[in-house]
mmCIF entry with sequence, helices, sheets and N, C-alpha, C, O atoms, coordinates in Angstrom:
data_MODEL
# 
_entry.id   MODEL 
# 
_entity.id                         1 
_entity.type                       polymer 
_entity.pdbx_number_of_molecules   1 
# 
_entity_poly.entity_id                      1 
_entity_poly.type                           'polypeptide(L)' 
_entity_poly.nstd_linkage                   no 
_entity_poly.nstd_monomer                   no 
_entity_poly.pdbx_seq_one_letter_code       MVIFVDQHKEQYGVEPICEQIQIALSSYYDLIN 
_entity_poly.pdbx_seq_one_letter_code_can   MVIFVDQHKEQYGVEPICEQIQIALSSYYDLIN 
_entity_poly.pdbx_strand_id                 A 
# 
loop_
_entity_poly_seq.entity_id 
_entity_poly_seq.num 
_entity_poly_seq.mon_id 
_entity_poly_seq.hetero 
1 1  MET n 
1 2  VAL n 
1 3  ILE n 
1 4  PHE n 
1 5  VAL n 
1 6  ASP n 
1 7  GLN n 
1 8  HIS n 
1 9  LYS n 
1 10 GLU n 
1 11 GLN n 
1 12 TYR n 
1 13 GLY n 
1 14 VAL n 
1 15 GLU n 
1 16 PRO n 
1 17 ILE n 
1 18 CYS n 
1 19 GLU n 
1 20 GLN n 
1 21 ILE n 
1 22 GLN n 
1 23 ILE n 
1 24 ALA n 
1 25 LEU n 
1 26 SER n 
1 27 SER n 
1 28 TYR n 
1 29 TYR n 
1 30 ASP n 
1 31 LEU n 
1 32 ILE n 
1 33 ASN n 
# 
_struct_asym.id          A 
_struct_asym.entity_id   1 
# 
loop_
_struct_conf.conf_type_id 
_struct_conf.id 
_struct_conf.pdbx_PDB_helix_id 
_struct_conf.beg_label_comp_id 
_struct_conf.beg_label_asym_id 
_struct_conf.beg_label_seq_id 
_struct_conf.pdbx_beg_PDB_ins_code 
_struct_conf.end_label_comp_id 
_struct_conf.end_label_asym_id 
_struct_conf.end_label_seq_id 
_struct_conf.pdbx_end_PDB_ins_code 
_struct_conf.beg_auth_comp_id 
_struct_conf.beg_auth_asym_id 
_struct_conf.beg_auth_seq_id 
_struct_conf.end_auth_comp_id 
_struct_conf.end_auth_asym_id 
_struct_conf.end_auth_seq_id 
_struct_conf.pdbx_PDB_helix_class 
_struct_conf.details 
_struct_conf.pdbx_PDB_helix_length 
HELX_P HELX_P1 AA1 VAL A 2  ? TYR A 12 ? VAL A 2  TYR A 12 1 ? 11 
HELX_P HELX_P2 AA2 VAL A 14 ? GLN A 20 ? VAL A 14 GLN A 20 1 ? 7  
HELX_P HELX_P3 AA3 LEU A 25 ? ILE A 32 ? LEU A 25 ILE A 32 1 ? 8  
# 
_struct_conf_type.id          HELX_P 
_struct_conf_type.criteria    ? 
_struct_conf_type.reference   ? 
# 
loop_
_atom_site.group_PDB 
_atom_site.id 
_atom_site.type_symbol 
_atom_site.label_atom_id 
_atom_site.label_alt_id 
_atom_site.label_comp_id 
_atom_site.label_asym_id 
_atom_site.label_entity_id 
_atom_site.label_seq_id 
_atom_site.pdbx_PDB_ins_code 
_atom_site.Cartn_x 
_atom_site.Cartn_y 
_atom_site.Cartn_z 
_atom_site.occupancy 
_atom_site.B_iso_or_equiv 
_atom_site.pdbx_formal_charge 
_atom_site.auth_seq_id 
_atom_site.auth_comp_id 
_atom_site.auth_asym_id 
_atom_site.auth_atom_id 
_atom_site.pdbx_PDB_model_num 
ATOM 1   N N  . MET A 1 1  ? 116.452 105.056 86.575  1.00 0.00 ? 1  MET A N  1 
ATOM 2   C CA . MET A 1 1  ? 115.055 104.676 86.696  1.00 0.00 ? 1  MET A CA 1 
ATOM 3   C C  . MET A 1 1  ? 114.457 105.255 87.970  1.00 0.00 ? 1  MET A C  1 
ATOM 4   O O  . MET A 1 1  ? 113.394 105.875 87.932  1.00 0.00 ? 1  MET A O  1 
ATOM 5   N N  . VAL A 1 2  ? 115.132 105.057 89.098  1.00 0.00 ? 2  VAL A N  1 
ATOM 6   C CA . VAL A 1 2  ? 114.612 105.556 90.372  1.00 0.00 ? 2  VAL A CA 1 
ATOM 7   C C  . VAL A 1 2  ? 114.528 107.073 90.346  1.00 0.00 ? 2  VAL A C  1 
ATOM 8   O O  . VAL A 1 2  ? 113.564 107.652 90.848  1.00 0.00 ? 2  VAL A O  1 
ATOM 9   N N  . ILE A 1 3  ? 115.524 107.715 89.768  1.00 0.00 ? 3  ILE A N  1 
ATOM 10  C CA . ILE A 1 3  ? 115.521 109.182 89.694  1.00 0.00 ? 3  ILE A CA 1 
ATOM 11  C C  . ILE A 1 3  ? 114.331 109.659 88.875  1.00 0.00 ? 3  ILE A C  1 
ATOM 12  O O  . ILE A 1 3  ? 113.649 110.606 89.267  1.00 0.00 ? 3  ILE A O  1 
ATOM 13  N N  . PHE A 1 4  ? 114.075 109.015 87.745  1.00 0.00 ? 4  PHE A N  1 
ATOM 14  C CA . PHE A 1 4  ? 112.938 109.388 86.900  1.00 0.00 ? 4  PHE A CA 1 
ATOM 15  C C  . PHE A 1 4  ? 111.629 109.265 87.664  1.00 0.00 ? 4  PHE A C  1 
ATOM 16  O O  . PHE A 1 4  ? 110.803 110.178 87.640  1.00 0.00 ? 4  PHE A O  1 
ATOM 17  N N  . VAL A 1 5  ? 111.437 108.139 88.342  1.00 0.00 ? 5  VAL A N  1 
ATOM 18  C CA . VAL A 1 5  ? 110.200 107.925 89.100  1.00 0.00 ? 5  VAL A CA 1 
ATOM 19  C C  . VAL A 1 5  ? 110.083 108.970 90.196  1.00 0.00 ? 5  VAL A C  1 
ATOM 20  O O  . VAL A 1 5  ? 109.012 109.543 90.394  1.00 0.00 ? 5  VAL A O  1 
ATOM 21  N N  . ASP A 1 6  ? 111.176 109.225 90.911  1.00 0.00 ? 6  ASP A N  1 
ATOM 22  C CA . ASP A 1 6  ? 111.147 110.215 91.987  1.00 0.00 ? 6  ASP A CA 1 
ATOM 23  C C  . ASP A 1 6  ? 110.801 111.609 91.471  1.00 0.00 ? 6  ASP A C  1 
ATOM 24  O O  . ASP A 1 6  ? 110.098 112.363 92.144  1.00 0.00 ? 6  ASP A O  1 
ATOM 25  N N  . GLN A 1 7  ? 111.282 111.949 90.297  1.00 0.00 ? 7  GLN A N  1 
ATOM 26  C CA . GLN A 1 7  ? 111.017 113.268 89.723  1.00 0.00 ? 7  GLN A CA 1 
ATOM 27  C C  . GLN A 1 7  ? 109.567 113.437 89.289  1.00 0.00 ? 7  GLN A C  1 
ATOM 28  O O  . GLN A 1 7  ? 109.079 114.565 89.222  1.00 0.00 ? 7  GLN A O  1 
ATOM 29  N N  . HIS A 1 8  ? 108.872 112.352 88.996  1.00 0.00 ? 8  HIS A N  1 
ATOM 30  C CA . HIS A 1 8  ? 107.526 112.447 88.440  1.00 0.00 ? 8  HIS A CA 1 
ATOM 31  C C  . HIS A 1 8  ? 106.425 111.858 89.318  1.00 0.00 ? 8  HIS A C  1 
ATOM 32  O O  . HIS A 1 8  ? 105.249 111.938 88.964  1.00 0.00 ? 8  HIS A O  1 
ATOM 33  N N  . LYS A 1 9  ? 106.787 111.267 90.455  1.00 0.00 ? 9  LYS A N  1 
ATOM 34  C CA . LYS A 1 9  ? 105.785 110.569 91.270  1.00 0.00 ? 9  LYS A CA 1 
ATOM 35  C C  . LYS A 1 9  ? 104.743 111.497 91.874  1.00 0.00 ? 9  LYS A C  1 
ATOM 36  O O  . LYS A 1 9  ? 103.609 111.072 92.100  1.00 0.00 ? 9  LYS A O  1 
ATOM 37  N N  . GLU A 1 10 ? 105.090 112.742 92.139  1.00 0.00 ? 10 GLU A N  1 
ATOM 38  C CA . GLU A 1 10 ? 104.107 113.687 92.680  1.00 0.00 ? 10 GLU A CA 1 
ATOM 39  C C  . GLU A 1 10 ? 103.011 113.981 91.660  1.00 0.00 ? 10 GLU A C  1 
ATOM 40  O O  . GLU A 1 10 ? 101.841 114.119 92.017  1.00 0.00 ? 10 GLU A O  1 
ATOM 41  N N  . GLN A 1 11 ? 103.393 114.073 90.403  1.00 0.00 ? 11 GLN A N  1 
ATOM 42  C CA . GLN A 1 11 ? 102.442 114.415 89.346  1.00 0.00 ? 11 GLN A CA 1 
ATOM 43  C C  . GLN A 1 11 ? 101.620 113.212 88.890  1.00 0.00 ? 11 GLN A C  1 
ATOM 44  O O  . GLN A 1 11 ? 100.420 113.339 88.646  1.00 0.00 ? 11 GLN A O  1 
ATOM 45  N N  . TYR A 1 12 ? 102.258 112.043 88.774  1.00 0.00 ? 12 TYR A N  1 
ATOM 46  C CA . TYR A 1 12 ? 101.585 110.894 88.171  1.00 0.00 ? 12 TYR A CA 1 
ATOM 47  C C  . TYR A 1 12 ? 101.349 109.733 89.128  1.00 0.00 ? 12 TYR A C  1 
ATOM 48  O O  . TYR A 1 12 ? 100.459 108.916 88.891  1.00 0.00 ? 12 TYR A O  1 
ATOM 49  N N  . GLY A 1 13 ? 102.123 109.643 90.197  1.00 0.00 ? 13 GLY A N  1 
ATOM 50  C CA . GLY A 1 13 ? 102.045 108.507 91.107  1.00 0.00 ? 13 GLY A CA 1 
ATOM 51  C C  . GLY A 1 13 ? 103.033 107.428 90.700  1.00 0.00 ? 13 GLY A C  1 
ATOM 52  O O  . GLY A 1 13 ? 103.378 107.298 89.526  1.00 0.00 ? 13 GLY A O  1 
ATOM 53  N N  . VAL A 1 14 ? 103.478 106.669 91.662  1.00 0.00 ? 14 VAL A N  1 
ATOM 54  C CA . VAL A 1 14 ? 104.498 105.652 91.404  1.00 0.00 ? 14 VAL A CA 1 
ATOM 55  C C  . VAL A 1 14 ? 103.946 104.497 90.572  1.00 0.00 ? 14 VAL A C  1 
ATOM 56  O O  . VAL A 1 14 ? 104.583 104.062 89.612  1.00 0.00 ? 14 VAL A O  1 
ATOM 57  N N  . GLU A 1 15 ? 102.785 104.009 90.930  1.00 0.00 ? 15 GLU A N  1 
ATOM 58  C CA . GLU A 1 15 ? 102.241 102.828 90.241  1.00 0.00 ? 15 GLU A CA 1 
ATOM 59  C C  . GLU A 1 15 ? 102.026 103.058 88.743  1.00 0.00 ? 15 GLU A C  1 
ATOM 60  O O  . GLU A 1 15 ? 102.447 102.219 87.947  1.00 0.00 ? 15 GLU A O  1 
ATOM 61  N N  . PRO A 1 16 ? 101.386 104.163 88.321  1.00 0.00 ? 16 PRO A N  1 
ATOM 62  C CA . PRO A 1 16 ? 101.212 104.380 86.875  1.00 0.00 ? 16 PRO A CA 1 
ATOM 63  C C  . PRO A 1 16 ? 102.542 104.510 86.122  1.00 0.00 ? 16 PRO A C  1 
ATOM 64  O O  . PRO A 1 16 ? 102.661 104.052 84.985  1.00 0.00 ? 16 PRO A O  1 
ATOM 65  N N  . ILE A 1 17 ? 103.530 105.127 86.752  1.00 0.00 ? 17 ILE A N  1 
ATOM 66  C CA . ILE A 1 17 ? 104.841 105.248 86.099  1.00 0.00 ? 17 ILE A CA 1 
ATOM 67  C C  . ILE A 1 17 ? 105.465 103.873 85.925  1.00 0.00 ? 17 ILE A C  1 
ATOM 68  O O  . ILE A 1 17 ? 105.970 103.544 84.851  1.00 0.00 ? 17 ILE A O  1 
ATOM 69  N N  . CYS A 1 18 ? 105.429 103.076 86.974  1.00 0.00 ? 18 CYS A N  1 
ATOM 70  C CA . CYS A 1 18 ? 106.007 101.730 86.894  1.00 0.00 ? 18 CYS A CA 1 
ATOM 71  C C  . CYS A 1 18 ? 105.310 100.894 85.828  1.00 0.00 ? 18 CYS A C  1 
ATOM 72  O O  . CYS A 1 18 ? 105.962 100.121 85.125  1.00 0.00 ? 18 CYS A O  1 
ATOM 73  N N  . GLU A 1 19 ? 104.015 101.037 85.702  1.00 0.00 ? 19 GLU A N  1 
ATOM 74  C CA . GLU A 1 19 ? 103.287 100.309 84.654  1.00 0.00 ? 19 GLU A CA 1 
ATOM 75  C C  . GLU A 1 19 ? 103.749 100.742 83.270  1.00 0.00 ? 19 GLU A C  1 
ATOM 76  O O  . GLU A 1 19 ? 103.939 99.904  82.389  1.00 0.00 ? 19 GLU A O  1 
ATOM 77  N N  . GLN A 1 20 ? 103.930 102.042 83.071  1.00 0.00 ? 20 GLN A N  1 
ATOM 78  C CA . GLN A 1 20 ? 104.320 102.546 81.752  1.00 0.00 ? 20 GLN A CA 1 
ATOM 79  C C  . GLN A 1 20 ? 105.740 102.151 81.374  1.00 0.00 ? 20 GLN A C  1 
ATOM 80  O O  . GLN A 1 20 ? 106.013 101.852 80.211  1.00 0.00 ? 20 GLN A O  1 
ATOM 81  N N  . ILE A 1 21 ? 106.648 102.149 82.348  1.00 0.00 ? 21 ILE A N  1 
ATOM 82  C CA . ILE A 1 21 ? 108.029 101.779 82.027  1.00 0.00 ? 21 ILE A CA 1 
ATOM 83  C C  . ILE A 1 21 ? 108.286 100.292 82.252  1.00 0.00 ? 21 ILE A C  1 
ATOM 84  O O  . ILE A 1 21 ? 109.416 99.815  82.145  1.00 0.00 ? 21 ILE A O  1 
ATOM 85  N N  . GLN A 1 22 ? 107.220 99.580  82.565  1.00 0.00 ? 22 GLN A N  1 
ATOM 86  C CA . GLN A 1 22 ? 107.208 98.122  82.662  1.00 0.00 ? 22 GLN A CA 1 
ATOM 87  C C  . GLN A 1 22 ? 108.212 97.574  83.674  1.00 0.00 ? 22 GLN A C  1 
ATOM 88  O O  . GLN A 1 22 ? 109.016 96.694  83.367  1.00 0.00 ? 22 GLN A O  1 
ATOM 89  N N  . ILE A 1 23 ? 108.142 98.120  84.887  1.00 0.00 ? 23 ILE A N  1 
ATOM 90  C CA . ILE A 1 23 ? 108.877 97.530  86.000  1.00 0.00 ? 23 ILE A CA 1 
ATOM 91  C C  . ILE A 1 23 ? 107.882 97.223  87.108  1.00 0.00 ? 23 ILE A C  1 
ATOM 92  O O  . ILE A 1 23 ? 106.854 97.888  87.240  1.00 0.00 ? 23 ILE A O  1 
ATOM 93  N N  . ALA A 1 24 ? 108.193 96.228  87.884  1.00 0.00 ? 24 ALA A N  1 
ATOM 94  C CA . ALA A 1 24 ? 107.316 95.866  88.996  1.00 0.00 ? 24 ALA A CA 1 
ATOM 95  C C  . ALA A 1 24 ? 107.399 96.940  90.075  1.00 0.00 ? 24 ALA A C  1 
ATOM 96  O O  . ALA A 1 24 ? 108.476 97.457  90.372  1.00 0.00 ? 24 ALA A O  1 
ATOM 97  N N  . LEU A 1 25 ? 106.271 97.260  90.643  1.00 0.00 ? 25 LEU A N  1 
ATOM 98  C CA . LEU A 1 25 ? 106.218 98.242  91.719  1.00 0.00 ? 25 LEU A CA 1 
ATOM 99  C C  . LEU A 1 25 ? 107.143 97.828  92.863  1.00 0.00 ? 25 LEU A C  1 
ATOM 100 O O  . LEU A 1 25 ? 107.815 98.670  93.459  1.00 0.00 ? 25 LEU A O  1 
ATOM 101 N N  . SER A 1 26 ? 107.172 96.551  93.162  1.00 0.00 ? 26 SER A N  1 
ATOM 102 C CA . SER A 1 26 ? 108.043 96.058  94.238  1.00 0.00 ? 26 SER A CA 1 
ATOM 103 C C  . SER A 1 26 ? 109.523 96.273  93.907  1.00 0.00 ? 26 SER A C  1 
ATOM 104 O O  . SER A 1 26 ? 110.330 96.484  94.812  1.00 0.00 ? 26 SER A O  1 
ATOM 105 N N  . SER A 1 27 ? 109.883 96.223  92.636  1.00 0.00 ? 27 SER A N  1 
ATOM 106 C CA . SER A 1 27 ? 111.273 96.463  92.237  1.00 0.00 ? 27 SER A CA 1 
ATOM 107 C C  . SER A 1 27 ? 111.680 97.894  92.541  1.00 0.00 ? 27 SER A C  1 
ATOM 108 O O  . SER A 1 27 ? 112.790 98.139  93.013  1.00 0.00 ? 27 SER A O  1 
ATOM 109 N N  . TYR A 1 28 ? 110.796 98.833  92.275  1.00 0.00 ? 28 TYR A N  1 
ATOM 110 C CA . TYR A 1 28 ? 111.081 100.232 92.592  1.00 0.00 ? 28 TYR A CA 1 
ATOM 111 C C  . TYR A 1 28 ? 111.310 100.399 94.086  1.00 0.00 ? 28 TYR A C  1 
ATOM 112 O O  . TYR A 1 28 ? 112.291 101.014 94.503  1.00 0.00 ? 28 TYR A O  1 
ATOM 113 N N  . TYR A 1 29 ? 110.409 99.854  94.890  1.00 0.00 ? 29 TYR A N  1 
ATOM 114 C CA . TYR A 1 29 ? 110.540 99.996  96.340  1.00 0.00 ? 29 TYR A CA 1 
ATOM 115 C C  . TYR A 1 29 ? 111.771 99.266  96.872  1.00 0.00 ? 29 TYR A C  1 
ATOM 116 O O  . TYR A 1 29 ? 112.381 99.724  97.837  1.00 0.00 ? 29 TYR A O  1 
ATOM 117 N N  . ASP A 1 30 ? 112.144 98.152  96.271  1.00 0.00 ? 30 ASP A N  1 
ATOM 118 C CA . ASP A 1 30 ? 113.376 97.457  96.670  1.00 0.00 ? 30 ASP A CA 1 
ATOM 119 C C  . ASP A 1 30 ? 114.602 98.331  96.408  1.00 0.00 ? 30 ASP A C  1 
ATOM 120 O O  . ASP A 1 30 ? 115.535 98.353  97.209  1.00 0.00 ? 30 ASP A O  1 
ATOM 121 N N  . LEU A 1 31 ? 114.597 99.042  95.294  1.00 0.00 ? 31 LEU A N  1 
ATOM 122 C CA . LEU A 1 31 ? 115.743 99.877  94.941  1.00 0.00 ? 31 LEU A CA 1 
ATOM 123 C C  . LEU A 1 31 ? 115.884 101.105 95.838  1.00 0.00 ? 31 LEU A C  1 
ATOM 124 O O  . LEU A 1 31 ? 117.001 101.562 96.077  1.00 0.00 ? 31 LEU A O  1 
ATOM 125 N N  . ILE A 1 32 ? 114.780 101.642 96.333  1.00 0.00 ? 32 ILE A N  1 
ATOM 126 C CA . ILE A 1 32 ? 114.883 102.843 97.168  1.00 0.00 ? 32 ILE A CA 1 
ATOM 127 C C  . ILE A 1 32 ? 115.134 102.519 98.633  1.00 0.00 ? 32 ILE A C  1 
ATOM 128 O O  . ILE A 1 32 ? 115.445 103.416 99.416  1.00 0.00 ? 32 ILE A O  1 
ATOM 129 N N  . ASN A 1 33 ? 115.006 101.279 99.009  1.00 0.00 ? 33 ASN A N  1 
ATOM 130 C CA . ASN A 1 33 ? 115.252 100.889 100.413 1.00 0.00 ? 33 ASN A CA 1 
ATOM 131 C C  . ASN A 1 33 ? 116.595 100.265 100.603 1.00 0.00 ? 33 ASN A C  1 
ATOM 132 O O  . ASN A 1 33 ? 116.948 99.886  101.720 1.00 0.00 ? 33 ASN A O  1 
# 
């Protein structure tokens, strides 16, 4: 999941990706820290 977001965040942004794959934005940031 984190790899997918990292690969596409420049093109789409983190928030829209998280909304589409239905994870909380805070969950993504928790996983990368």
